[in-house]
C-alpha positions in Angstrom: 0.6 51.7 -62.9 -1.5 52.6 -59.8 -1.3 51.6 -55.9 -3.8 49.4 -54.6 -5.0 48.3 -50.9 -4.9 44.7 -50.9 -6.1 42.5 -47.9 -3.8 39.7 -47.0 -5.6 37.7 -43.6 -5.1 40.5 -41.2 -2.6 42.4 -43.1 -3.0 45.4 -45.5 -0.8 45.9 -48.5 0.2 48.3 -51.1 0.8 46.8 -54.4 0.8 48.2 -58.1 -1.5 47.4 -60.9 -1.6 48.0 -64.4 -3.3 51.2 -64.7 -5.4 50.1 -68.1 -6.9 46.9 -65.7 -7.7 49.5 -63.0 -9.7 51.5 -65.2 -11.6 48.8 -66.7 -12.9 47.8 -63.2 -13.1 51.4 -62.1 -11.4 51.1 -59.2 -10.0 53.9 -57.0 -7.0 54.6 -54.7 -7.2 52.6 -51.7 -10.1 49.7 -52.9 -9.6 46.5 -51.9 -8.9 43.3 -54.4 -9.6 39.7 -53.9 -5.8 38.0 -53.9 -5.6 33.8 -54.3 -2.8 31.9 -53.8 -2.3 28.8 -56.1 1.2 27.6 -55.6 3.4 29.7 -57.2 1.0 32.1 -58.5 -1.4 35.1 -57.1 -4.5 35.9 -58.9 -5.9 39.3 -58.2 -9.7 40.1 -59.0 -12.0 42.9 -58.0 -14.1 42.4 -55.2 -17.0 43.8 -57.3 -17.1 41.6 -60.2 -19.0 38.5 -60.6 -18.2 35.8 -62.7 -20.6 36.0 -65.9 -23.1 33.3 -66.1 -22.3 30.6 -68.8 -25.8 29.7 -70.9 -26.2 27.0 -73.7 -29.1 25.1 -75.3 -29.3 21.6 -76.5 -31.8 20.0 -78.6 -32.2 15.9 -77.4 -34.3 15.2 -80.1 -33.2 12.2 -81.5 -30.1 11.7 -78.6 -31.5 8.9 -76.7 -30.6 6.9 -75.2 -27.9 9.7 -74.5 -30.1 12.6 -72.7 -29.5 11.7 -69.3 -25.7 11.8 -69.8 -25.7 14.8 -71.7 -27.8 17.0 -69.3 -25.3 15.7 -66.5 -22.2 16.5 -68.7 -23.7 20.1 -69.2 -24.1 20.5 -65.2 -20.4 18.9 -64.2 -19.0 21.2 -67.0 -20.1 24.2 -65.0 -22.6 26.0 -67.2 -25.4 28.1 -65.2 -28.5 28.2 -67.4 -29.3 25.0 -69.7 -32.2 25.3 -72.0 -33.6 21.9 -73.1 -35.3 21.4 -76.6 -37.6 18.2 -76.7 -40.4 16.9 -79.1 -42.4 15.2 -76.8 -42.1 15.2 -72.9 -41.3 11.3 -72.7 -37.9 11.9 -74.3 -37.0 13.8 -71.1 -39.5 12.4 -68.4 -36.6 9.6 -67.0 -34.2 12.8 -66.5 -37.1 14.9 -64.2 -37.1 11.4 -62.6 -34.0 10.0 -62.0 -31.3 13.0 -63.1 -32.7 15.9 -61.5 -33.0 15.4 -58.1 -29.2 14.8 -58.2 -28.3 18.2 -59.4 -27.7 20.4 -56.6 -28.5 23.9 -56.7 -30.4 23.4 -60.3 -34.0 24.0 -60.5 -36.6 24.2 -63.7 -37.1 27.7 -63.8 -39.0 28.0 -67.0 -41.4 24.9 -68.8 -43.2 25.0 -72.0 -44.6 21.8 -74.0 -41.1 21.8 -76.1 -38.6 22.6 -73.5 -37.5 23.7 -70.3 -34.9 25.6 -68.4 -32.4 24.6 -65.9 -30.6 27.3 -63.8 -28.1 27.5 -61.1 -30.0 29.0 -57.9 -27.4 28.5 -55.6 -23.9 29.3 -57.1 -21.1 27.3 -55.8 -18.5 30.1 -55.6 -18.2 29.6 -51.5 -18.5 25.6 -51.7 -15.8 24.4 -49.9 -14.5 21.3 -51.8 -12.6 19.6 -49.5 -15.3 19.7 -46.9 -18.0 18.5 -49.5 -15.3 15.6 -50.3 -15.2 14.5 -46.6 -19.2 14.4 -46.7 -19.2 11.7 -49.3 -16.8 9.6 -47.3 -19.4 9.9 -44.6 -22.3 8.8 -46.4 -19.9 6.0 -48.0 -19.4 4.7 -44.3 -22.8 4.9 -43.7 -23.8 3.1 -46.7 -21.3 0.1 -45.7 -22.4 -0.1 -42.3 -26.1 0.1 -43.2 -25.3 -3.0 -45.7 -23.5 -5.1 -43.2 -26.5 -4.5 -40.7 -29.1 -5.4 -43.4 -27.2 -8.4 -44.8 -26.3 -9.8 -41.2 -30.1 -9.4 -40.3 -31.6 -10.2 -43.3 -33.2 -7.1 -43.4 -34.7 -4.7 -47.0 -32.1 -2.6 -48.7 -34.1 0.3 -49.4 -32.4 2.6 -47.2 -28.9 1.5 -48.7 -30.0 1.9 -52.2 -31.6 5.5 -51.6 -28.4 7.0 -50.0 -26.5 6.1 -53.3 -28.8 9.5 -54.6 -26.8 11.5 -52.0 -23.2 10.2 -53.1 -24.6 11.2 -56.5 -25.6 14.7 -55.9 -22.1 15.3 -53.6 -20.3 13.6 -56.8 -21.7 15.4 -59.3 -21.7 19.0 -57.5 -18.2 18.4 -56.9 -17.1 18.3 -60.3 -18.9 21.1 -61.4 -17.0 23.1 -59.1 -13.7 21.9 -59.8 -14.7 22.6 -63.7 -15.5 26.2 -62.4 -12.7 26.8 -60.3 -10.3 24.1 -60.2 -8.9 22.4 -57.0 -7.3 25.1 -54.7 -3.7 23.6 -55.6 -4.4 23.4 -58.9 -2.0 20.7 -59.9 -3.8 18.1 -58.0 -7.1 19.1 -60.2 -6.9 16.1 -61.9 -6.5 13.7 -59.5 -9.1 15.2 -57.1 -11.4 14.9 -60.1 -10.4 11.0 -60.8 -11.2 10.4 -57.0 -14.4 12.1 -56.9 -15.3 10.1 -60.0 -14.3 6.8 -58.2 -16.3 7.6 -55.0 -19.0 7.9 -57.3 -18.7 4.6 -58.6 -18.2 3.1 -55.2 -21.5 4.0 -54.2 -23.2 2.9 -57.4 -21.2 -0.5 -56.5 -22.4 -0.7 -52.9 -26.1 0.1 -54.5 -25.4 -3.2 -56.8 -24.2 -5.1 -54.0 -27.5 -4.4 -52.0 -29.6 -5.0 -54.6 -27.8 -8.4 -55.5 -27.9 -9.3 -51.2 -31.8 -9.0 -51.5 -32.0 -11.9 -54.2 -29.6 -14.0 -52.4 -28.2 -14.5 -48.7 -24.6 -12.9 -48.1 -22.3 -15.4 -46.7 -20.2 -14.5 -43.5 -17.3 -13.9 -45.8 -18.7 -11.7 -48.1 -19.9 -9.5 -45.1 -16.3 -9.5 -43.9 -15.4 -8.3 -47.3 -17.7 -5.5 -47.0 -16.3 -4.4 -43.6 -13.3 -4.7 -45.1 -14.2 -2.6 -47.5 -15.4 0.1 -44.9 -12.2 0.1 -43.3 -10.1 0.7 -46.8 -12.5 3.9 -47.3 -11.9 4.8 -43.4 -8.0 4.7 -44.0 -8.1 6.7 -47.3 -10.5 9.3 -45.4 -7.3 10.0 -43.1 -4.6 10.2 -45.5 -6.4 12.1 -48.3 -5.8 15.2 -47.0 -2.8 14.7 -44.7 -0.6 12.1 -46.3 0.9 9.3 -44.7 2.9 6.7 -46.5 2.9 4.4 -43.8 -1.1 4.2 -43.9 -1.0 4.0 -47.8 1.2 0.7 -47.5 -1.1 -0.6 -44.8 -4.2 -0.2 -46.9 -2.7 -1.8 -50.2 -1.9 -4.7 -47.8 -5.3 -4.6 -46.4 -6.8 -4.8 -50.1 -4.6 -7.6 -50.9 -5.5 -10.1 -47.9 -9.2 -9.1 -48.5 -9.3 -10.0 -52.3 -7.8 -13.3 -51.2 -10.9 -13.8 -49.6 -13.3 -13.6 -52.2 -14.2 -17.0 -53.9 -15.4 -15.8 -57.0 -18.3 -17.8 -57.5 -21.4 -15.8 -57.5 -22.6 -12.2 -58.5 -22.0 -11.0 -55.2 -18.3 -11.9 -55.2 -18.0 -10.2 -58.9 -19.1 -7.0 -57.3 -17.1 -7.2 -54.0 -14.0 -7.6 -56.3 -15.0 -4.7 -58.5 -15.8 -2.3 -55.2 -12.5 -3.1 -53.7 -10.3 -2.6 -57.0 -12.5 0.8 -57.1 -11.1 1.6 -53.5 -7.2 1.0 -54.0 -7.5 3.0 -57.2 -7.8 5.7 -54.7 -4.2 4.9 -53.6 -3.0 5.2 -57.2 -4.6 8.9 -57.7 -3.0 9.9 -54.2 0.4 8.5 -54.8 0.7 10.8 -58.2 0.3 14.1 -56.5 1.8 13.1 -52.9 4.8 11.3 -53.7 7.9 13.9 -54.0 6.0 16.7 -52.3 6.7 15.2 -48.5 
């Protein structure tokens, strides 16, 4: 065993570490190390050691129609470099157009007539996932606000539809961070992962509602439901990081009120019900990791 200095806030502590581990990372007496608290565990790592980059290669020949989904899965899994092989550029043209712009931090660093290499050029180690989640909520709030205004004024929905790309980009990146690092309170990782997936789907549903609203005028009750969905999300944004049982109950009651107002006679009504259901499921995920820990 060998004693080492550890920085913890403003304090400097001396702890004993296994000699074999100290020798492996060539640490000297007095060197600082990282110390991360995860519930009842302390994770210690040398400051100078960087996470080894993970790489893979995938051949997308005959993988259609799963090419986009497969490459997105590798990104979310946390891989740092992906070599993509193909027979004809037409196989990956849609990926370049629709998916690549949503892969935050990834760029094509090399391309040939039969392959290209995607690489993480930024890293995600320093990203605060709670701040990223808050940004997703804010974008969804602006989407709902723009959607209401566009429906009332019978405007084009381009801005609403395009904003969903930002939700997708941040959601994919958050899932990537969770797969690489987990959530700071590790036992909540699965629920946070599910919440982010739901937020991405909520963005997709707003986009679908906007597309349908361009075809057919929205009724006053449908516009009010969209307003209500915005309130549901705003309430949830307040309690996701600061659990409040009363606000959670309030949200559930608001959901019950809103769904009763949906007539169920059109595609828009079906999408609005889908939207409310995707939002209220967030309450379920929050209950799993909050109840019993108050």
